[in-house]
N, C-alpha and C positions, 0 to 999 in steps of 0.2 A: 481326642478326645472323641467324635464323629464312634470311631471304632467300638467303641463300648457303649455308647447311646444303640448303635445296631445290633450289637451283639444280644443287648437287654431287650431290644421290639423283638428280636428273632425267638430267642428266651421264652418270652410271653407267648407268643405265636405257636410256638411249638406246644407249649404248656395247655394253651388254648386246645390244639389239634389232640395230645392225649385227655383231656377231659372229657372233649367230645365221643372219643374212641373209648375211654373206660380203663384206659393203660393207667395202672400206678404210678407216682412219681417216679422213685426209684423202678427206672424199668428193668422187667425181668433182663438176665444175661443176653439171651438170644434178640428183644427186641432192640436193647440198648448194642448191640452188635450190627445189627443191622442198621441201628440207624447211622453210629459211624461210620457203615462202608457206601451207604450213600450220600454221606457228607462228602468222602474221599472221591469217590466218583465223580460226583457236580463238579469237586475244586478242580480235577484233574480235565473234566472236559471245558469247564469256564478259561483254563488256562491252554489248552488246545484249541478252542475257538478266538482266543487273542492269539496266540502265533499263526493262527489258518488267517485272519484280518490283517493283522502287521504287512505282510509284503505288497497286500494288493493298497493298500493309503500309501507306504513308500514309493511305489512305482508312481501313482498318478502324481504323488507331489514331485520327484525328481524327472516327469515328462517333461523335456524343451518345450518352451512353446515356441510355434509359428511365427516367424517376422514376414511381417505383411508389406511390404512397399506402399506405402500411398503416395498417390498421383499429384495430391496439391504440396506436398513440398519439395522442393528443387534439391 
């Protein structure tokens, strides 16, 4: 359900931007294709950044902790 609400919100935001820029709702083919290209590029960039960050987080999670001897315990 969240996904649908996000989609509705983003659609409203894009509609607002179209209104401010004066672009008609059924966008001309060139504008529509450029918007779609931007969406696909952003999606790929997001996936790339997520994959780039994942190994750094997993390395930190699997790093063994150093055991320190406590002098007060025999």
